[in-house]
Each structure stands twice: as C-alpha cells, then as structure tokens.
C-alpha positions in Angstrom: 75.7 149.4 106.3 74.9 146.9 103.7 71.0 146.1 103.7 70.5 142.5 102.9 67.5 140.6 101.4 67.3 137.0 101.8 65.7 134.4 99.4 64.5 131.1 101.2 63.5 129.9 104.8 65.3 126.7 105.1 69.2 127.8 105.4 68.4 131.2 105.0 67.6 131.2 108.5 70.7 130.3 109.4 72.2 133.2 107.3 69.9 135.5 108.9 71.5 134.8 112.4 74.6 135.1 111.2 73.7 139.0 109.8 72.1 139.6 113.0 75.4 138.8 114.9 77.9 141.0 112.4 77.9 144.5 112.4 77.6 146.3 109.1 74.3 144.7 108.1 70.6 145.1 108.1 67.9 142.9 106.9 65.4 144.5 104.8 63.4 141.4 104.0 63.1 137.8 103.5 61.1 135.8 101.0 59.5 132.6 101.5 56.8 130.4 100.3 55.7 129.3 103.6 53.6 132.1 105.4 54.0 130.0 108.8 57.5 130.3 108.6 57.6 134.0 107.4 55.4 134.9 110.3 57.4 133.1 112.8 60.6 134.6 111.3 58.6 138.2 111.2 57.7 137.9 115.1 61.1 136.8 116.1 63.1 139.0 114.3 60.8 142.3 113.8 61.5 141.9 110.2 59.6 142.5 106.8 58.6 139.2 105.1 57.1 138.5 101.9 55.9 135.7 99.6 56.7 137.7 96.3 60.2 137.2 95.4 60.4 140.8 93.5 59.7 142.7 96.5 63.4 141.9 97.0 64.5 141.4 93.8 63.3 145.1 92.7 63.8 146.8 95.7 66.1 149.9 95.3 66.9 149.9 99.3 68.6 146.2 99.1 72.4 146.0 98.3 73.1 142.2 98.6 70.6 139.5 97.6 71.6 136.6 99.8 70.2 133.3 97.8 69.3 130.1 99.7 66.8 128.6 97.2 67.1 125.1 95.7 70.0 124.9 93.5 67.8 124.7 90.3 66.7 128.1 91.1 70.1 129.7 91.9 71.0 131.0 88.2 67.6 132.6 87.4 67.6 134.6 90.6 71.2 135.3 90.8 71.0 136.9 86.9 67.5 138.8 88.0 69.5 140.4 91.0 72.3 141.3 89.1 70.0 143.2 86.2 68.5 144.9 89.2 71.5 146.6 90.4 72.3 144.1 93.4 75.4 142.3 94.6 74.7 138.4 95.1 75.7 136.1 97.9 74.5 132.3 96.8 74.9 129.0 98.4 76.8 126.2 96.7 76.7 124.7 94.5 76.2 128.1 92.5 74.6 125.5 89.9 74.4 121.6 88.5 74.9 123.4 85.1 78.2 124.7 83.9 76.4 126.9 81.2 74.1 128.2 84.3 77.0 129.3 86.3 79.0 130.6 83.3 75.7 132.8 82.7 76.0 134.5 86.3 79.5 135.2 86.0 79.1 137.1 82.6 75.9 138.5 84.2 78.5 139.9 87.0 80.8 141.3 84.6 77.9 143.0 82.4 76.2 144.8 85.5 79.4 145.4 87.3 78.1 143.6 90.6 80.0 141.1 92.7 78.8 137.5 92.9 80.0 135.6 96.1 79.4 131.9 96.6 79.4 130.2 99.7 82.5 128.1 99.7 83.0 128.1 102.9 86.0 125.5 103.2 88.6 127.9 102.6 87.4 129.9 105.9 87.8 126.2 107.9 90.4 127.3 110.4 92.6 124.5 109.7 92.0 124.6 106.2 93.0 128.0 105.6 96.3 127.8 107.9 97.5 124.6 106.0 97.0 126.8 102.8 99.0 129.3 104.3 101.9 127.2 105.3 101.9 125.5 101.9 102.0 129.0 100.3 104.8 129.8 102.2 106.6 126.2 101.5 106.9 125.6 105.4 107.1 122.1 104.4 108.9 122.4 101.1 107.4 122.4 97.6 103.4 121.2 97.8 103.5 117.9 95.4 100.3 116.1 97.0 96.8 116.4 98.2 94.8 114.2 99.8 91.5 115.2 101.3 88.6 112.9 102.5 84.8 113.1 103.4 82.9 110.5 105.1 79.5 110.0 106.4 76.5 108.0 107.2 73.2 108.4 105.3 72.2 111.7 106.9 72.0 114.3 104.6 69.3 112.7 102.1 70.2 111.5 98.5 73.7 111.4 98.4 74.0 108.9 95.5 76.9 108.9 93.0 76.0 112.5 91.4 74.6 114.0 94.1 77.8 113.0 96.1 79.7 114.7 93.5 77.8 117.6 93.1 76.9 118.6 96.8 79.8 116.4 99.0 82.6 116.1 96.9 82.3 120.0 95.8 84.3 121.4 98.8 87.1 119.1 98.4 87.5 120.1 94.9 87.1 123.8 95.4 90.3 123.5 98.1 92.1 121.4 95.6 91.9 124.0 92.9 92.2 126.8 95.6 96.0 125.0 96.3 96.7 123.9 92.9 94.7 125.2 90.1 92.9 123.0 87.5 94.2 120.1 86.9 95.2 118.5 83.7 93.4 115.6 83.9 90.6 113.6 85.9 90.4 110.0 86.7 87.1 109.3 89.0 85.9 105.8 90.2 82.8 105.3 92.2 80.5 102.8 93.6 76.4 103.7 93.9 74.4 102.2 96.4 71.2 104.1 95.3 70.9 107.1 98.1 74.4 106.3 99.1 77.8 106.1 97.5 81.6 106.3 97.4 83.6 108.3 94.7 87.3 108.9 94.5 88.7 111.4 92.2 92.5 111.3 90.9 93.5 114.8 90.1 96.5 115.1 87.7 98.9 117.9 87.4 102.2 118.5 86.1 104.5 117.3 89.2 101.9 116.9 91.5 98.4 115.2 92.2 95.2 115.3 94.6 93.2 112.4 95.7 89.7 113.2 96.9 87.6 110.7 98.7 84.0 111.5 99.6 81.7 108.3 100.9 78.0 108.6 102.2 78.1 105.1 103.0 79.2 104.5 106.5 77.1 102.7 109.5 74.7 104.9 110.9 76.7 104.5 114.2 79.7 106.2 112.8 80.7 110.3 113.3 80.9 112.4 110.3 84.5 112.4 109.2 86.6 115.1 107.5 90.7 115.3 106.8 93.1 116.2 104.6 96.6 115.9 104.4 99.3 118.1 102.1 102.3 116.2 101.0 105.5 118.3 100.5 108.9 117.5 99.9 110.5 118.3 103.1 107.3 116.8 105.2 103.5 116.6 105.6 100.4 119.0 106.9 97.9 116.6 108.3 94.3 117.6 109.5 92.1 114.7 110.9 88.4 115.1 112.6 85.5 113.5 113.7 82.1 115.0 114.6 79.3 113.0 116.5 79.1 110.8 119.5 82.4 111.7 120.0 84.5 114.5 118.7 88.3 114.3 117.4 90.3 117.5 116.0 94.0 117.0 115.4 96.2 119.2 113.1 99.7 118.0 113.0 103.0 118.7 110.9 105.9 116.5 110.1 109.0 117.9 108.7 112.6 116.8 107.8 114.8 116.3 111.1 111.9 117.5 113.6 109.9 115.6 115.9 106.2 115.5 114.8 104.1 118.7 116.1 100.7 118.7 117.1 99.0 122.3 117.1 96.4 123.8 118.4 94.1 125.9 115.8 91.9 128.7 117.0 88.2 127.6 115.8 85.9 130.2 114.3 82.6 129.6 112.7 83.2 129.3 108.7 79.8 130.7 107.7 80.4 133.6 109.9 84.1 134.3 108.2 82.4 134.0 105.0 79.9 137.0 105.9 82.9 139.0 107.5 84.8 138.5 104.3 81.9 139.8 102.2 81.1 142.8 104.3 85.3 143.6 103.6 84.9 142.8 100.1 81.6 145.0 99.5 83.1 147.9 101.9 86.3 148.1 100.2 85.4 147.7 96.4 87.5 144.6 96.0 87.0 141.0 94.4 87.2 138.1 96.4 90.4 135.9 95.6 88.2 133.0 97.6 84.7 133.0 97.0 84.3 134.9 93.8 81.9 133.5 90.9 85.1 132.3 88.8 86.2 129.9 91.8 82.7 128.4 91.8 82.8 128.3 87.9 85.8 126.2 88.1 84.5 124.0 91.1 81.5 123.0 88.6 84.1 122.8 85.6 86.0 120.2 87.7 82.8 118.4 88.6 81.9 118.1 85.1 85.4 116.2 84.5 84.9 114.0 87.1 81.3 112.8 86.0 82.8 112.1 82.3 85.2 110.0 83.8 82.7 108.4 86.2 
C-alpha cells in the first residue's frame, strides 16, 4: 500500500478522488490553508486534514507526497519532501525556473527518491497510440510534427509568457518525447494582455515540429486540440473539439491505402498517470514518461522559446 499525503485543496481534490478509485493507495492526510475546505474534505472522505504542511512532509507514514500547490511553491516543498525520504508527484509545470527544476532533479538523485511530474499528455489515448505507431515506423520514418491547442479566454491569464509556460508546455513535452530536444527554435507570438497566440518551430536534423497555442478564440468556440505526425509514407492525425459540441477523429493516411478512421479506446489521462506511478513505485523502476528529467527538458525548451519570442 502506497501511503499518500496531498498538498493543496484545489486540484488536490481531483487527485484525491483518483486515489480513492485506484487500488494500492491510502490517503494519510490533506494539507490546505482554508479550514472550511479542509472540514468539507474531512467530513466527505473521513480522512485527516491539516493546516500545518510539516504534518505531511515530516510524517514517517507518508510514502508519496502529491504537490498541488501554486507552481512557485513546487520546488521548495518537493525538495523538502525528498529530504524527508518521500517520493514526489508534482503538478505541471514543475517550475517556471530552470534552476529550480534542476535542483529538484539533483535532490531526487541525492536522496534516491522518485519525482514524477504530471505530464499527462503522454497518457492521452490518441497521443499514446500515435507515438507507438511512430516508434514502429508504421507510416515510415517520422519527419514532421504539427500540434495545436486553441481556446477562448476561459482559463484565466494566458498572455504570452503564461501561454508558453502553462498551455504550450504539454505540446513541448509531446514533441520532446517523440523527437528529443531540438537543435534550435524560432518562435513568434502576439500578446493581447491576458490572451495570446504562440507559434514555435522546433528544428532538428532531418525533421521539424510546429507547435501552436492560442487563447484568443471567441467565447462561443469549443476547446480544440490536435496533432499531425508527418512520416515518409503517410500521416497520423488527431483532431478534437470539446464544448457545446464534441468531435474526436483519429485517422491514418498511408501510401497505397484509403484513409483509415480508427476508434481509440478513451481512458482518463490522469487516472492512467496515477496507475503508472503505482507501477513504478511497486516495481522500483524509473518512469520513461513523467520522470523529473522529462520535466526539466520541458522547462529548458520553454526557455528557448521565450528567448526567441
């Protein structure tokens, strides 16, 4: 049984519900600053809550600390948890600062504890299936990636910098997972205050990636997400929209074959991440998808994009 302490009562409550659904976890305590929220969580779930963060960080019964605090606090409490012998599951972005992200990685090595970061896009069913097809060269060699996220201003401030840090970042992680770190980046953007449009071109030897994120759609528009993997012998494509209407289409075009539209078994991305953490901790293995190293690379790429902007 993996015993979990959760820091944060915002998205932390979503994580709490996931742990309750998945076998192999026990919630020890939840930390928060709002006593009314904590009382509600305690009454509903019959679990311990606290306004003293050290009740969790220094608790010898806790194996895994789940950090759902504001991003600016991630590094401090991830490192403190590692010092106290805990594994860490941290919401994304792991940090806005590359030095802080690297410090978490170094602490993970020093104290021999795992740090997982919620880079959930790799567990999205269409993204995962497309990556598997690309790895097997099902449509030939991968030579290009195009990815997009588009939304109206429904997520708070997504001006130019926050767009890159909080909205662009999952596309960056997916591109790195497929192709590694790029040789160089050219980025352009338009800032509308709390709305923005960012396009980044990642250059590789023999291939490229184009990432577009916009928070400037009209209010009536759905949230849109999609990608296209261009290969030497075909294209793997996913396009989706969520809102007043929903559209999901996964298709493959291959040389000499008619266009195929495939049905992908959808799973909860976040739930799959938690199950993956359980597997890694129970088997003592490093994650190849959401380890701190992957998160640090995403922060590095973010810095390259911001410098270009």
